[in-house]
N, C-alpha and C positions, 0 to 999 in steps of 0.2 A: 846367153845367160842373164844378158842385161834388160833382155824384152819382158823376163819373167819378174811377178809381180812376189813382193818379200811379205810373206806372213812370218806373225814371232810367235814362240813357243817358252812361258815363263816356267823354269824348272826351279825347286830347291836344291836338287842335285840331278846332274847329269847321267840316269838310268841308262845303262850300256844297253838294254833292248830298245829302249826311246831314242837312240843316239843313232843305234843301226836302222833303225825305221827313219828316221828323219835323213839319214843318207842316203838311203835307198829312194826314196820320196824326191828327192833332190838330184839323183842322177835320171829320174825316170820321167817326171812330170816337167810338160813341158810351158805350161803356164804359171806354175808358182815356183816359189822357193822357201822353203822355212829355214829361220835362223832363231837358235836357240838364246835366249836370255838367261842367264844363269844368274840367280842371286844369291845363292852362297858366294861366288866368287866376288859378286858384288859388296856383300857384308862380311865375311870370312868367317861368319858363325850361324851354324846351323836353325838356331832357334830365330836369330834374327832376319834371318832369309824368310823363313816361314812367315813372319809377323807382316814381314815388309812385303811380301804376296799378297797375302790374306786381306791386306789394307788396302793394295793395288786393285783386287779384285772388288772388292764393295765401293771403292769410290772412281769403278769405272776407267783406271789407268792402267789394266793391267795388260799384259801381252794378248794376242788373238786367242791363241791356245792355251792350256794351262794344265800342268801334271798336278792332279790334285792328289794324287797318293799321300797320306802322311802331313797334310796340311786342314784339316777338319773342316771339308768344304758343306758338311752338312748344314753348319750353323748359320751358312748365308746362302744356301742352296734356293730358298724358296723364295728370296728377296728380290728375283729378275736380274740378277746380275750374271747368271748362268744360262744359257740357252737351253733349252730344251731338246737334245738331241733326237726323238720322235719326230718332231717336226722338219729335220732335215730327211730323215730314213722314208719319211710318206711324200717328201717333195722329190726326192732323187729316183729318177726311173728305174737303176738299177739295184732299188733296196728300198726294204718295207723293213717295218719293225717286227714282222715274222720271221725275217732271216735269222732273227737273235733265239737262241736257246732260250724257252719262255720263262723258265723257274729263276735263272740269272737276271733277266731283264726284270721281271716281276720283284724279285728283291732288291732292285737298287731302285724303283720307282718312288718316287715323292709324289704322294697325289695325284699319281696318273703321269707325271713326269720324269722323264729320264736326264741327267742333268751329267751323266760321267758315263764312259765304256774303255774297255780295253781287249785286246785280242784273246786274252786266253782268263781261265779261272781254277779254283780250286775249291775243295770241300773241307769245313772242318766239321768233325763230328765225335761221337763215342762209339766206340763197338767192343764187342765181347764175344763171351762163349753164349752162345742160343738158347742154353738151360736156363741163363741166367736171365736174359734179358725177356724169356718167354714170347718173342714172336711183337715186343711194344716197343713203339718208338715216339720219342715226342712226350715222356713221363717226366711227372713233376720230383722234385728232392726228395719229396716223403717217400712218392710210389720207389723211386729208385733206392732208396734205404731199404725199403721193405723187401725189394727184389734180392738185394745185396744179403740181407739177413737171413731171408729164407734159404740161400745158399750157405750162412753158415759165413758170412763174409762183413765188413762194414766199408765205410768210404775208404779206408786205406788201401783196400783191393784195387783201388783203381788208379793207375800207373799213365804217363805220358806228358806230364806237366814238368814246362820247362824248367829246369834248375835255376834257369836267371831270369825267369818272367814268375812275377808273383800269378798264385791262383786266382787271384780277387781281379787282376787286369785281364784274363785270358775270359775269365766266365762272364764279363761287362761286354767285352768285346763281341762275344758270340751272341749277345741279348741287347745291347747299348738301344736298340728301336724300340724293345718294349718298355723303356725307360721313358723316352724322349720324344714328342711331337715335336717334328723340326719344323714346321709350318707355323705351328700357334708360340713355339717357344716356350711350351708347358712340361712339365717333369712329374715323375711320379716314383721317386725315390724313398719313399717314406709307405709304400705299400707293402704289402705280405710278398711278392714275389722276389722284389729287393731284399728285403729281410731273409729270406731262403736263400738267396746268393750269398749274404755277407755271413750267414750263419755256416754255412757249408766250407766258406773260405775259412772260417775260424777253426771249425772241429776238422777238417781235412789235413791228415798228416801220412806222408807214404809209408808203408810198412814193411820197406825191401830189407833183402838181406843184402849180403855180399852177391847175389847170383845174377847171370846175365838177364836179360829180358825175355830172350826164349824160353831162359830155365824158370824164370817168375811165372810165367804163363803155363807151362807145361804141367807145372808143379800145382798150378790152381792158386798160388801167393796171389798173383793179378789175375782177376777173372774179366776187367773191363780196361780201354785204354782212348787216352783222349788224345787226335792227333788229326793228322792232313791228308786229304787221299787226292794228289793231283793224277792218276792213272789206273787204267783197269789193273796193271801189273804190279802196282801197291795193294791193292784189294787182294789182289791173287797171294801175296807173301803173306798178308796178314791171315788171309783163309787157312794158309798153311800152316802158319805159325799155331793157330787156333785149334788144329786139330779138323779143319772141315768146316766146325760149328760154328761158325760166326753170325753175328746180327748187328744190327744198326738199331743202338738205344737211340743216340741223339744227346744233345746237353738237354738238362735239364730245363724246362721252358715252360711258361704260362700257357701258351698253345701254340701248334703248328708241329713240324717233325724233330726240332732239335738240331736238324744239320743246316750250317751258316755257308753261304758264297762269300767267296774272297779272290779279288780280282787279283791274279797270279804276277801280272805283267802292269807295269806303270798305266794308273788309269789318267783319261785326259777329258778334260772340258772344253768346252767354249764361249768364251768371254762375249757375252750378250751385246758388252757396248761396244766390240771389236770395229774396226773400220771394215775389213774385209772379210763378211761373215762366209762367203763364196770358197775364199782360199782356203779358210779355215777348215770348212770340213772337208775339202779336197783332202788336205792331208789327215783327218780323223777317220774319213773312210776308207785311206788308203793303208793306216796304220789297221783300221779294224779289219779287213778284209786281208791283207798281206803280214802283219805281224806277228803272225802266229808262228811262235819258231818250235815248236813240238815239245815245248815243257806245259804240263797242265791239261785241261782240259781247253778246246775252241769254243770262244762264244757263238762264232758264227755256226748255224745248226748245220748247216752241210759240212762245213770242216768237222763238227761233232761227231756227223754221222761216218765219215770217213775215216777218222780215229776209232772209232767204236769198230769198224770193219778191221781196220788195221790192228787191232788187239787181238784179233781172230786169226792173224797169219804169224806163221814161222817167219824167222829173218834167218838168212846163210852168210856167209863168207867163207872165201877160199882158202881152205887148211893149209898148212905148212907142209905137207907130206904129198901134195901134187896141185897140179894148176885146176884138175878138172875136179877132184875131190872139194868137197864142202863140208863146213861143221855148221850146225846151229845156235845162233846164239843167243842168250839170255835178252830179254828187255829189261829185266829189274834184278837186283841180287842184295840178298839180306845175309848177312853174318857175324857171329859173334862169337865168344869162346865156347858155347854148347852146340850151336848150330847153323847150318848153311841153307840156306834157299834160293832156287830160281825160278823165276818167271818165264814162261815160253808162252806160245800162243794160247791166248783165253779159248773157254768155253763159252757158248752163246749164254748157257746159265751165268756163268762170271760174268758176262758183258751185260746181261739184261740186269741183274742184281746191281750194278753201277749204273746203270739209266734208271732206275728206281729211284736209286739214292739221290740221283739228279733232280730228278724230277720233282721229288719231295722236300727239296732245299728251299726254306720257307722265310728264310732271315741273311741279314747279308754280317759277316765279319770283320768289322772297322775297329782301329784303335782311336779313340779323341782324346789327345793327348791334355787338352784342358780342362776337359771333365774328370779324366781318370786321375790325374793331379790332385783334385781336389777330393774324390771316392779314397785314394789311398792315404792321402794325408789325416782326413777325417777317421779310416778305418782303423788306422795304427792302434787309438786309445781302446778301442773294441778288443782288437786280436792280442793286445797285451792284458786284456782283462783290467783296463782301468775304468771306462766310460760302458756306459749299457748300450743294449742295441736299439731301444727306440729313441734315445738320446743321440747316437750316432747317427740313424738314419734321420733325424730330424734336423741336423747339422749340414749333413749333405745335400738333403732337399732345399734348403735355403738357400747352400753357398752354390748351386747348380742352375738353383730359380734365376738368381741375380748375375750369373754369368751370361745364362742366355738372353735375360731381356737387356743387357747391355750391348750385346752382340746384334740383335734387331735393329 
């Protein structure tokens, strides 16, 4: 062990999937070992840990590898402090950028550079009854409202927003790249698209009764759902709940499909000023190729294809009534007071539908704490009816512009 070189991995919290990858890498790699630098343990406070890690990245003092999930790294990604992972992929004889699921890599690119990676991803989108969506995706807020009104519904017929997460936060996380140019530090929160986002957040109120999720859909009280898909089985369940007539609408967007990609596992980046770039890449490569744990969709294309094939195969286990008897296992299960749904082997048509959704994903779903705090704070006056829309977006535009310029 003493002959191996040490590379450091900076984290604001020690995520289980990342700790597991480090432990496996340290057992298997003969040339390097990874040492975790836990900023939370150093500071005792998550916000302080995040700010200290960001400061160390910008000043070149950060560890060789950085766990960037949740630290708003896009604000400094284009400053040359993070290494372009495409360079490592192209120089590595066993890898290339073509080995990644194309839509995921494209969604996470910044001006043709890829600064972060993870072994798995999931999709954030909006789905609903096919007769409501009309086969459309990537629609605007006004088009969505018209589609709902044509079915005798309003925005209240959309379900799935989390009770502990503001609607505005979720909408911004799905579309922040529409508002911010991370390369130049320019932003556009005073444009028509963000006004539509803010207007929707102000107008939206779920029209739920006491019925269950499945009952609201069956009765068509709810005709669309905001949610996350991380497996073919989850798609099968939603398709069953919607009576087989399921269509992907996507988040209302200015352009694109409205479906966004989110790294499911902890995303990592390489410090461009790190002393051992080869060692850092050795771990990142290991994490990418061997870190997929079956949760979400794999980022590596070959593994993704294997997961799609496996989705069409039934799984069995030995039954209790005899060692030679087997029973079919469900891949996923949903149950509430009114309905139980089990997902077994998918059809090729169902797998193809998920493939098409992945291929159409055109944005990344990321939470940006510093910017979102400004948006939520300034939006309070508008949402309570005390400040008009134009004044609200003007204040958001000015404050976020200042934040972005100060971070450059």
